N, C-alpha and C positions, 0 to 999 in steps of 0.2 A: 461748530467745527463743519465748514462747508463741504457740500458731497458733488461730487461730480460723475456724471458716465462717461469714462473714455473708451474708445475703440482699438484694443490694444490686449496683448497678454500680460496678465500680472503674473508672481511669483516673491515671496516672502524674501526677503535677502537679496534682493537685486534692484538697479536703478534703472530705471524707467525714463524716457524722454515723453516731455507733456506732449498731446497732439496739438493742433494750432485752436482747437474751438476749447481745451482747455486753457492754455497757454493763456489767450485772449481774455476770457474769463477770470482765471483767479491771478494772474500777475498784473493784466495792463488793465484791468477795470476794477480787480477789488484790491489791487497794489500791493500784494502777499511779497512778503522778502524772506530770501533763505532762512530756513529755522523754520518756518510757521508750518502748522500740518494741516493736513484734508482727510478726507475719505474718496477713495476712490474706487467703482463700483464698474464691470465690463458688460453685465448683461449672462454671464455664465456659472453665476451662483454666488453669493457672498459678497463680500466688501473688505477691501483693504485700508489700512492707517497708512497714509504715506507722509515723509516728512520732504519740504521741498528744499535740495542740497547748492542746487547750481542754477541761478540766472542771470541767461545773457539778455542781447539787447532783443532778440528776434526767437528763445526757445528756451526752453527749462527741464531739470531733469529733477526726478525723484527717486529718494530712497523708500522701498517697501517695507515697513516695520512688521505690520504684524496681519493675521487673517481672521475673518470672526464670518463664522458661516449662516447667520441666519438672514435669513430672506423675506423674512416678515409677510409670508402672504396666507390668506385665509387657508381654514383646513379644509376648501372646496374647491374645485375651479368650476371658472363660469367663462363659457363663451357668449360675447354678446352680440347679437343680429341686429344691427342698429340701421334701420334706414336716413341716408342721409339727409340732412337740410343745410340752410344756407348760412352764411354771414357767423358769427361767435358761437351759435347756439351746437355745432357739430366739436365746435374749438371748446366748449363747456362739456358735452356731454363725455367726451374723448378724457378730458381734464381729472373729473371726477369719477368718472368708472375705473379709473386706474389706481387712483388715489383708494379706493373702496375694495380695490383687487383682483379685478377682473383680468382675465389668464389671456385672452385674445379679444379681438376686434375684427368681426366681418363686417365691412362697407355694405350696405344694401339699395338696393334700386325700388321700387314700386309703383305701384297705379298712382299714388298723389305724391311721390317722390320728385320735392323742389330743382335739384339738380342731378344733370347727368355731366360727368367727367369725360372727356375726349380727347386723345391722341396725348402728344405734350403735357395737357393739362393734368392728367390722369396721374403720373407720379410725382408732380411737383405738390398737389393736392396730398398724396399719401406722405409725401415726405414731412410737408407739415406737421400734418396729425401724427406723422411718427416724433418726430420732436415735441410735439406738447405732450406725450406720451414721457418719452426719454425724462423732460424737464419736470413733468409729476413723479417720476420715481425719484429723482433728486429731492424734489421737495418730502413726500412722506416717507422716504425710509424704504421703499422696497428697489432690491438689486437682482428680478428679474425682471425686466422692460418689455409689456406684450406687446403683439408683433399687429400692427393695421395693417388689415387684409385688403388686397384689391378688391372692386365692386363686382358683384354677382348679382343679379336678378334674382326677386324673390325665389322666382320657379326653378333655378338654377339651384340655388343655395338647397332650399328642402328636400334635393335629391342626393343631397352629398351626407357622410357619416355624419351624424351631430352625437351630441352628448346622451346618456340614459333619459336623464328628465327634461323635458320638455316645457317650455310655460311662453305663453304670448301674453302679451300684455293687452288684455281687450276689456275697456271700459264697460261695465254695463251687459256685464255677458254673464250667464248662470255657470258658476264651479262648484269645486268638491274642494275639499281642502289642499289646494297645492303642493304644500311643503310637508303634509301629513307624511310621507311616504318619499318622499325625495332623495335622490342619493346624493354624492358628493360631485356626481361631475354634473353641471347643469348647465343650459345652455336657454338663454332669455332673447325674445325678438320681441323688437321695438320698433314701433313703425312708425311714419313722418308726422310733421305738424297737419293737423286733419286725420291722422289715424290711419290705421290699415282699413280698406275697404269689406264689407261684408263676405264677400267670395274670396279675398285675400285670407281671412282670420278661418273662413271654412277650408279651406285648402290647407291652411297650417294646423286644424283640425287632421285631416285629413290622414298627414304623415306623426302624428302622433302628439303632437302642442296642444295642452291643458292652457283653457282662458283660465287668467290670473286677472282678478280685476280689484285693485289696491284700493279699498276705500269708496265714500261714495261723491267723489271728483275726480273730472278728465285732468291726468297730466298732463304739462307739455310735453317734446318729445326729449329735449333736455333733460328735463327731472326726472323721467320716469326711470332712468335707470339708475339714480343716485337713490330715488327710494327704494327699487328694487334689491340693490344691491347690500344697500344698508339692512334690511330686511333680512336678506340672506346669510348677513354677516351676525348678526344675532341669533338668526337662530340654528349656525350650523356651529 
């Protein structure tokens, strides 16, 4: 059964007109007919089983049949601080982090960051990444869409209020058992291609981040959140 994110209020036993995006995907692309069923979610929690009841040339409506409160989120909350990278690498990192249950993604810049967003490019790129997060939720079954937060410098971000357990992925650094006493409220800091500088890791340590070295290999910036979140899902 297809799943779609829809930006509208939903309630059982009501009739709702599809948004242009959902109409195009379900009716125009997938050629859905009246009587077919789908799952809709609006990011406010839970999901709704619906039946297509009225299809016109440029619009369609559904009857909202039932509600399922399951959000399929992990038993922990994870904020991902990800230094931005160019091309498909950032798309991949966001997509897979969402599939693995991240709660929010804070875009960051750092000393070795490959990109700087400016003016009108900022919102266009953020909207693109938010769209990737929505599509990942549609695919994986999550009903709460993680927010993609506008870029901050690493220094700015470290000074904000952050979750209790703070972990920075730092290859080749000495570490304790960072997950032994980890809380259910976690923040992960992941550097760019080329990694965080020694000064940046030291600065993160000064703000309470513990070094987390995953194995004896250096992971790519888009692979690191996948591995880290997979371990947290298993551990928690």
